[in-house]
C-alpha positions, 0 to 999 in steps of 0.5 A: 310398160303397161298402164296398169303396172305404171299405176301400181308403181305410182301408188307404191311411191305415193304410199311410201312417201306418206309412210316416211312423212308419218315417221318424221313427225315427232311425238310430244316430249311429255307424251313420249315420256308418259306413254307406256308408263306403269305406276303404283300409288302409295295406296296401292292404286295402279295405272297404265298409260297405254301408247294408244291413249287408253288408261287402265288400272285398279284402285286400292279397293279393287275397282277396275280403272278405265279411260283415255289420256292425251297431252294438251297444252303441255299437260297430261289430260285424262278422262276416266270413265270408271269407276264412277268414284273417280270418273271425270276429265281433268288436265294436270301438270306433271313433275318427274323426280327419278322414278316418281311422277306427280300429277298436279291438279289446278287446286294444287293437290297432287297424286304421286306414282312410282314408275315400274 
């Protein structure tokens, strides 16, 4: 076997091992449950929590929602960049009841969305 062939084979084995290790990592249960969620609030506001960590949607007034989300310390954490009226960062507890998902703020206020 040529040295070059050996190097390609060894690199393939190493990469295959890395890929297998990555697939064995379990996703946080809350993140798994929220990932890909499309929700509608009773006001008509819509949100989508994309698996890649983006938040998109539209407010009841027609403004586009943009931002990012993640799960930290067993809470849903989001940073909204637009629109300015709801921009900011917060972490919230999440309660699931059937198709209803409630995001509960530290002050006890909440927003409930129906999953689509």
